[in-house]
C-alpha positions in Angstrom: 108.4 -2.3 -4.2 110.9 -1.7 -1.4 110.1 -2.2 2.4 110.1 0.4 4.6 112.7 0.7 7.3 112.0 -1.0 10.7 111.7 1.5 13.8 114.4 3.3 15.1 114.9 2.9 19.3 116.0 6.9 20.6 116.0 5.0 23.8 118.0 2.7 23.2 120.6 5.3 21.0 120.3 7.5 24.3 121.3 4.6 26.4 124.5 3.7 24.3 125.5 7.6 24.1 125.8 7.4 27.9 127.4 3.5 28.1 129.8 4.7 26.0 130.2 8.0 27.3 130.5 6.8 31.1 132.8 3.7 29.7 135.2 6.5 28.8 134.9 8.0 32.2 133.9 10.8 30.4 131.5 13.7 32.3 128.6 15.2 30.1 130.9 18.5 30.1 133.5 16.9 28.8 132.1 14.8 26.0 130.8 18.1 25.0 133.7 19.7 24.6 135.0 17.2 22.9 132.2 17.1 20.4 131.2 20.1 20.1 127.6 19.6 21.4 125.8 21.1 24.1 125.8 20.1 27.6 121.7 20.5 27.2 122.0 18.8 23.8 123.7 16.0 25.0 121.8 15.4 28.2 118.2 15.4 26.0 119.7 12.7 23.6 120.9 10.3 26.5 117.3 10.8 27.7 115.7 10.8 24.4 113.9 13.9 24.2 115.8 14.4 21.0 116.3 12.4 18.3 120.1 13.7 16.6 121.0 14.3 13.1 123.4 12.4 11.9 126.0 15.4 12.0 125.1 15.3 15.5 125.5 11.7 15.7 129.0 11.7 14.1 130.4 14.6 16.5 129.3 12.3 19.3 130.8 9.0 18.0 134.2 11.4 17.4 134.3 12.6 20.7 134.0 9.4 21.8 136.6 7.7 19.4 134.4 5.3 18.3 133.1 4.4 14.6 129.4 6.3 14.3 128.1 3.2 13.6 128.8 1.5 16.3 126.6 4.2 18.3 123.7 4.3 15.6 123.3 0.5 15.3 122.0 0.1 19.1 119.2 2.3 17.9 117.9 -0.1 15.3 115.3 -2.6 15.9 115.1 -6.1 14.6 112.0 -7.7 15.1 111.2 -7.3 19.1 115.0 -7.4 19.7 116.8 -4.3 20.1 120.9 -4.4 19.7 122.6 -4.5 22.9 125.1 -1.8 23.7 128.4 -3.6 24.2 130.1 -1.3 26.1 
């Protein structure tokens, strides 16, 4: 039997996206333009009001110029620890 996956922390994902955006010195408007994701949707994702689909996460990563896995891993919870963003 396969164990269920660990929980996913959407708050940590939102924080990592916000940190990556700020590290890239991009405004929400600039990332929206680069990624094709609306500013409102980016706000909702950064504030953990919505969980992005993988295609949305891919578009955001592309807009930031980083691999999608770099963003996705920050939402993975390992035991009691949450992966730390390194932006």
